[in-house]
C-alpha positions in Angstrom: -29.8 18.0 -29.7 -27.4 15.4 -28.2 -25.6 16.4 -25.1 -21.8 16.2 -25.5 -20.1 14.8 -22.4 -17.3 16.9 -21.0 -14.8 15.4 -18.5 -13.7 18.9 -17.8 -17.2 19.7 -16.4 -18.1 16.3 -15.0 -17.9 16.7 -11.2 -17.5 13.0 -10.6 -14.6 12.7 -13.0 -12.9 15.8 -11.6 -13.1 14.4 -8.0 -11.8 11.0 -9.0 -8.9 12.4 -10.9 -7.9 14.6 -8.0 -8.0 11.6 -5.6 -5.8 9.6 -7.9 -3.4 12.5 -8.2 -3.3 12.7 -4.4 -2.3 9.0 -4.3 0.4 9.7 -6.9 1.8 12.6 -5.0 1.8 10.6 -1.8 3.8 7.8 -3.3 6.3 10.4 -4.5 6.5 11.6 -0.9 5.8 15.2 -2.0 3.4 17.8 -0.7 0.1 17.3 -2.6 -1.5 20.3 -4.2 -4.4 18.0 -5.1 -5.3 17.5 -1.4 -5.6 21.3 -1.0 -7.6 21.6 -4.2 -10.0 18.9 -3.0 -10.6 20.5 0.3 -11.0 24.0 -1.2 -13.5 23.0 -3.8 -15.4 20.0 -2.5 -15.7 20.6 1.3 -18.9 22.4 2.3 -19.4 23.8 -1.2 -22.1 23.5 -3.9 -19.7 21.5 -6.0 -19.3 19.1 -3.1 -23.1 18.7 -2.9 -23.1 17.9 -6.7 -20.3 15.3 -6.3 -22.3 13.6 -3.5 -25.1 12.9 -6.1 -22.6 11.3 -8.5 -21.1 9.3 -5.7 -24.5 8.0 -4.5 -24.9 6.1 -7.7 -21.3 4.7 -7.8 -21.4 3.6 -4.1 -24.9 2.2 -4.1 -25.4 -1.5 -3.2 -27.6 -3.6 -5.5 -31.2 -2.4 -5.7 -34.4 -3.6 -7.1 -35.5 -1.9 -10.4 -38.3 0.0 -8.6 -35.9 1.3 -5.9 -33.3 2.2 -8.6 -36.0 4.3 -10.4 -36.8 6.1 -7.2 -33.1 6.8 -6.5 -32.6 8.3 -10.0 -35.7 10.5 -9.6 -34.6 11.6 -6.2 -31.1 12.5 -7.4 -32.5 14.6 -10.2 -34.8 16.5 -7.8 -31.8 17.1 -5.4 -29.7 18.3 -8.4 -32.3 20.9 -9.3 -31.9 22.4 -5.8 -28.2 23.1 -6.2 -27.1 26.6 -7.1 -25.7 26.0 -10.6 -24.4 29.5 -10.9 -22.0 28.8 -8.0 -21.2 25.3 -9.4 -20.2 26.7 -12.8 -17.9 29.4 -11.1 -16.3 26.8 -8.9 -15.6 24.4 -11.8 -14.1 27.3 -13.8 -11.7 28.2 -11.0 -11.0 24.5 -10.2 -9.8 23.8 -13.7 -7.6 27.0 -13.6 -6.1 25.8 -10.3 -5.5 22.2 -11.7 -3.8 23.8 -14.7 -1.6 26.0 -12.5 -0.3 23.0 -10.6 -0.3 20.1 -13.1 0.0 19.3 -16.8 -3.7 19.5 -17.7 -3.4 17.1 -20.7 -1.6 14.5 -18.7 -4.0 15.0 -15.7 -7.0 14.2 -17.7 -5.4 11.1 -19.4 -5.8 9.1 -16.2 -8.2 6.2 -16.3 -11.4 6.6 -14.3 -13.1 3.3 -13.3 -16.6 4.6 -13.1 -16.3 6.8 -16.2 -19.3 5.4 -18.0 -21.5 5.8 -14.9 -20.3 9.4 -14.3 -21.0 10.2 -18.0 -24.5 8.9 -17.7 -25.2 10.9 -14.6 -23.8 14.0 -16.3 -26.0 13.6 -19.3 -29.1 13.1 -17.3 -28.3 16.2 -15.2 -27.4 18.3 -18.1 -30.6 17.5 -19.9 -32.4 19.6 -17.4 -30.5 22.7 -18.6 -31.1 22.1 -22.3 -34.2 23.3 -24.2 -33.8 20.8 -27.0 -33.0 17.3 -25.7 -32.2 14.1 -27.5 -34.7 11.9 -25.8 -33.1 8.7 -27.1 -29.8 9.7 -25.5 -31.3 10.5 -22.2 -33.2 7.2 -22.1 -30.1 5.2 -23.0 -28.2 6.9 -20.2 -31.0 6.2 -17.7 -30.9 2.6 -18.8 -27.1 2.6 -18.1 -27.7 3.9 -14.6 -30.5 1.3 -14.0 -28.1 -1.4 -15.0 -25.4 0.0 -12.7 -27.8 0.2 -9.7 -29.5 -3.2 -10.3 -26.6 -5.4 -11.4 -23.8 -4.4 -8.9 -23.0 -6.8 -6.2 -22.2 -5.6 -2.6 -18.7 -7.0 -2.9 -17.9 -4.5 -5.7 -18.9 -1.4 -3.7 -16.1 0.9 -2.8 -15.5 2.6 0.5 -17.6 5.8 0.7 -15.8 8.9 -0.5 -17.1 10.6 2.7 -14.0 9.1 4.3 -11.8 11.2 1.9 -13.9 14.3 2.6 -13.5 13.8 6.4 -9.7 13.4 5.9 -9.6 16.7 4.0 -11.1 18.5 6.9 -8.2 17.5 9.2 -5.3 19.9 9.9 -1.9 19.6 8.3 -0.2 17.6 11.1 -3.0 15.0 11.1 -2.8 14.7 7.3 1.0 14.2 7.5 0.6 11.5 10.1 -2.0 9.8 7.9 0.5 10.0 5.0 3.2 8.3 7.1 0.8 5.6 8.2 -0.3 5.0 4.6 3.3 4.7 3.4 4.2 2.3 6.2 1.2 0.2 5.4 2.2 0.2 1.7 5.7 -0.9 2.6 4.4 -3.7 5.0 1.9 -5.0 2.4 4.5 -5.3 -0.3 7.5 -6.2 1.9 7.9 -9.6 0.2 8.2 -7.9 -3.2 11.6 -7.7 -4.7 13.1 -4.2 -5.3 12.2 -4.6 -9.0 8.6 -5.4 -8.2 8.3 -2.4 -5.8 9.7 -0.1 -8.4 7.2 -1.3 -11.0 4.3 -0.8 -8.6 5.5 2.7 -7.6 5.9 3.7 -11.3 2.3 2.5 -11.9 1.0 4.6 -9.1 3.2 7.6 -9.7 2.4 7.8 -13.4 -1.3 7.6 -12.9 -1.8 10.7 -15.1 0.9 10.0 -17.6 -0.2 7.1 -19.8 2.6 7.4 -22.4 5.4 7.6 -19.8 4.0 4.5 -18.0 3.6 2.6 -21.2 7.2 3.4 -22.2 8.5 2.3 -18.8 6.5 -0.9 -18.8 7.7 -1.8 -22.4 11.3 -1.3 -21.2 10.6 -3.8 -18.3 8.7 -6.2 -20.6 11.7 -6.3 -23.0 14.1 -7.0 -20.1 11.8 -9.7 -18.8 11.5 -11.3 -22.3 15.3 -11.2 -22.7 15.9 -12.7 -19.2 13.4 -15.5 -19.7 14.9 -16.3 -23.1 18.3 -16.6 -21.6 17.0 -18.8 -18.8 15.2 -21.0 -21.3 18.4 -21.5 -23.4 20.4 -22.3 -20.2 17.9 -24.7 -18.8 18.7 -28.4 -19.1 15.2 -29.5 -18.2 13.2 -30.1 -21.4 9.8 -29.6 -19.8 10.9 -26.2 -18.4 12.2 -25.2 -21.8 8.9 -26.0 -23.5 6.9 -24.2 -20.8 9.1 -21.1 -21.1 8.7 -21.2 -24.8 4.9 -21.0 -24.4 5.2 -18.2 -21.8 7.4 -16.1 -24.1 4.7 -16.2 -26.8 2.4 -14.2 -24.5 4.9 -11.5 -23.6 4.3 -8.7 -26.0 5.0 -4.9 -25.8 2.1 -2.6 -25.0 0.8 -0.9 -28.1 -0.1 2.8 -28.3 -3.6 3.4 -27.0 -3.5 0.2 -24.9 -5.4 0.7 -21.7 -3.1 -0.2 -18.8 -5.2 -2.0 -16.2 -4.3 -3.6 -12.8 -4.2 -7.0 -14.6 -1.4 -5.7 -16.8 0.7 -4.8 -13.8 -0.1 -8.0 -12.1 1.1 -9.9 -15.1 4.4 -8.1 -15.2 4.9 -8.6 -11.5 4.3 -12.4 -11.9 6.8 -12.6 -14.7 9.3 -11.0 -12.2 8.4 -13.7 -9.7 9.0 -16.4 -12.3 12.4 -15.1 -13.2 13.4 -15.0 -9.5 12.2 -18.5 -9.0 14.0 -19.9 -12.0 17.3 -18.2 -10.9 17.0 -19.9 -7.5 16.7 -23.3 -9.2 19.5 -22.8 -11.6 
């Protein structure tokens, strides 16, 4: 029998979504319930131990195939040592608490970068609880993990999530100070952005769990950008500029329903804003 992946039970997915929600709350400058939930359920708990196994795969540098095999076998052995009765109870209460503080449907709509890897780890772990296992499914998921562990370059490795876990152990005053520093760094990094660009960026981060709202907002901005560029093209006396803008306008299209909003999408919108500002300076 094939194992059905459940993002509601996938410890890696749950942790990533809570971290992203924390970021969203931070940008909105509001007290984050997600931080408290992370600390409660992932710090010194069986669920935290299980998440560490998921994160080991996602944060691993490039390995040889033999070492990758050893890592997967070791993770499975460590997984067997976890108290799964406690894990199941923690997950049940965790979902209840997320539901009490956030819109559950919107919360789980957020994109998770390592989703495929987390799903593969979940399937392999769950196969050890099932009496009837689809061998082909387990093998394919193991191959996915081997590809992850053997093909990933060091440059792609993210900072260890242990940093987040350490942060969650700190008292409220320290966390508030950290929030302030993060906001200041955010403002300094994007200080050269126009107000319009900053608003777009903040909307992207704030609506991390609300895909529809973000898509509607971006489509509104895209329509404004297209209208402004069309007006600038028509006013331009330079034939070369008019031709180039005509080509640019062909690429500016609204986001369709179901379209995955990636960093590249936001980067493109921000660049169009830069183009508009530059053309206005020249006119």
